[in-house]
Every structure is written in structure tokens, then in C-alpha cells.
C-alpha positions in Angstrom: 129.8 -107.7 6.4 132.1 -105.1 5.4 130.4 -102.6 6.4 131.0 -103.9 10.1 134.7 -103.9 9.3 134.5 -100.8 7.9 131.9 -99.0 10.7 134.3 -100.9 13.6 137.8 -99.1 11.7 135.9 -95.8 12.0 135.0 -96.2 15.5 138.6 -97.2 16.1 140.1 -94.3 14.7 137.7 -91.6 15.8 138.6 -93.2 19.6 142.4 -93.0 19.7 142.2 -89.3 17.8 139.6 -87.7 20.0 141.8 -87.9 23.1 144.8 -86.3 21.0 142.7 -83.3 19.3 141.1 -82.9 22.4 144.1 -82.2 24.5 144.5 -78.5 23.0 142.0 -75.7 22.8 140.4 -73.5 25.2 141.5 -70.3 26.7 145.4 -69.9 27.3 147.6 -67.8 28.8 150.6 -65.7 28.2 153.7 -65.5 29.8 155.5 -62.7 28.8 159.4 -62.3 29.8 162.4 -59.5 29.8 164.8 -61.2 27.1 167.3 -59.6 29.1 168.6 -56.6 26.1 165.7 -54.6 26.3 163.2 -56.9 23.9 160.5 -59.1 24.8 159.5 -62.8 24.6 155.9 -64.4 24.9 154.8 -68.5 25.2 151.6 -68.7 25.3 150.2 -72.1 27.4 146.8 -73.7 27.3 145.3 -73.2 30.8 143.7 -77.0 30.9 146.5 -78.7 30.0 149.8 -76.3 30.1 151.0 -77.6 26.6 152.6 -74.5 24.2 150.0 -72.8 21.7 151.7 -73.6 18.9 148.7 -71.7 16.5 149.0 -68.4 14.3 149.5 -65.7 16.6 149.4 -61.8 16.9 150.7 -60.4 20.1 151.5 -56.7 20.3 153.6 -55.1 23.1 153.3 -52.0 24.7 155.2 -50.5 27.7 155.1 -47.9 30.1 158.1 -47.1 32.5 158.0 -45.7 36.0 159.2 -42.1 34.6 155.9 -42.3 32.2 157.9 -42.6 28.7 155.5 -44.9 26.6 156.8 -47.6 23.8 154.8 -49.3 21.2 152.5 -50.8 19.8 155.2 -53.5 18.9 154.3 -56.7 16.7 156.3 -59.7 18.0 157.6 -61.8 15.4 158.0 -65.9 15.4 161.2 -66.8 17.1 163.2 -69.5 15.6 164.2 -71.0 19.0 161.3 -73.0 19.4 157.2 -73.6 18.5 155.2 -70.9 20.2 157.8 -68.6 21.3 157.2 -64.8 19.8 159.5 -62.0 20.1 160.6 -58.5 19.7 162.7 -58.1 16.8 165.0 -55.2 17.9 165.4 -54.2 21.9 162.9 -51.5 22.4 163.1 -50.9 26.1 165.5 -48.8 27.9 167.0 -49.8 31.3 164.9 -49.0 34.0 161.5 -50.5 35.4 158.4 -50.9 32.9 154.8 -52.0 33.0 154.4 -54.1 29.6 151.2 -55.6 28.1 151.1 -58.0 25.4 147.8 -58.4 23.8 146.7 -60.9 21.3 143.8 -61.0 18.9 144.2 -64.6 17.4 143.6 -67.4 18.1 141.7 -65.5 21.1 141.3 -62.2 22.2 144.2 -62.5 25.7 145.8 -59.7 27.4 148.9 -60.0 30.0 150.5 -57.1 31.6 153.9 -57.6 33.8 156.3 -55.4 35.6 159.8 -55.9 35.0 163.1 -54.5 35.3 165.6 -53.8 32.4 169.3 -53.9 33.9 172.2 -52.1 31.9 174.2 -54.1 29.8 177.9 -54.0 29.2 179.3 -54.1 26.3 180.9 -57.5 25.3 185.1 -57.1 25.7 187.0 -57.0 22.4 188.7 -60.1 22.0 192.4 -60.0 22.6 193.6 -62.4 20.0 192.4 -63.4 16.3 192.0 -67.3 17.4 188.8 -68.4 16.8 187.1 -69.2 20.3 185.6 -72.8 20.8 181.8 -72.1 21.1 179.9 -73.9 24.2 178.1 -76.7 23.7 174.3 -75.5 23.7 172.0 -77.5 26.5 168.5 -78.3 25.2 166.1 -76.1 26.6 163.5 -78.0 28.4 160.0 -76.2 27.0 161.8 -77.3 23.7 162.0 -80.6 24.9 158.0 -80.6 26.0 157.5 -79.6 22.2 159.3 -82.4 21.1 157.1 -84.6 23.3 153.9 -83.4 21.7 155.3 -83.9 18.4 156.0 -87.7 19.5 153.1 -88.0 20.7 151.0 -86.6 17.5 153.1 -89.0 15.7 152.6 -92.1 17.9 148.7 -91.5 17.5 148.9 -91.4 13.7 151.3 -94.4 14.2 148.4 -96.1 16.3 145.7 -94.9 13.2 147.7 -96.2 10.5 148.3 -99.7 12.1 144.3 -99.8 13.4 143.7 -98.7 9.1 145.7 -101.4 8.2 144.4 -104.1 10.0 141.2 -102.8 8.9 141.9 -103.5 5.7 143.6 -106.8 6.1 140.3 -108.1 7.8 138.0 -106.8 5.2 140.6 -108.6 2.5 140.1 -111.9 4.1 136.4 -111.7 4.5 136.3 -111.2 1.0 138.4 -113.7 0.2 136.7 -116.1 2.4 133.5 -115.2 0.8 134.5 -115.7 -2.6 135.7 -119.1 -1.5 132.4 -120.6 -0.8 
């Protein structure tokens, strides 16, 4: 009887955990964007479900301007702005039109080439007074909300697994108690 309860609990855990584990993996695409200041930012999404790739990646950027100037390779770093976002540490592209290629070899080999224009940026105006400015309220990034939703989904899966495990332990305890009573 104890083996049967253990088998049911193991199957329940496997069934509940399998969809969450199977949701990610497989091929992914790189979304390459101009950061507006001469740098590059990259977000990777799984092709099948559109979720962000949060695995360790090794994105490297090379770029060629319309004038034939070559830049790179530049290794991107993980951004503090959200999981699965990679950025250049410093601006490395001058004003003008650029063909930018980002390549990763981990977790899979993927390469994406895009074209964009780096606009000239105006220097920030000098403050007129020494009074501190109020900072505008930061609005949440919709892509960060999606990542938080993925995290919540993973947490709910683990909660269900824990509930099933506790229920199986209670059932097993009751069965052992009843067997000893008879």
C-alpha cells in the first residue's frame, strides 16, 4: 500500500512539473536594438513560447558602418535592467547607419544581423539651480512584467508540488496508522 501511495505521488509530481519544464528550451531568437546612445542591447526569446532566455549567454557584437568602419568584437554584459537582457558596457558606435551582428555560442549558436541608425545625441543641459529635482516615477517595463509572470508561474508549480507531496505523506501516515491499529 505504501508503494502505491509513493508511486501516485511520484506520478503527480512528474505530471505537474513536466509542463513547466517543457515550456522553455529549443531554438531562440535574438532581438537586437540600438540603445539610443551608441550602444547595443539584446534580448533573447524562445521561438516556441516567446519567453525570455534567462540562461547564461555569451553575446558578442560586430558592426560595420555605411562608410565601411568596423567595430568589435564587443562582448555584451548582463544588464541590471532585467533578466535575459544583455547590453554593451559603453557606447562604441558613432553617429550614422550601422549593420550590427550579434552572435552567441551558449546555450546555442545563434546569429542575428540588423541595421539601424545611431542619431547624434545632444548634451544634457546644465542645471539652472542647485535645488534637487524630483525624479519622475519609473513606470514598469512590460517585458519585466512578463518575466515576473514566468517567475510566479514557476512558484505556483512548486507550491502545487509541495501540496501534493504533503498530501501523499499524510495519506501514507494515515495508512500506516490504520495498519498498526488492526
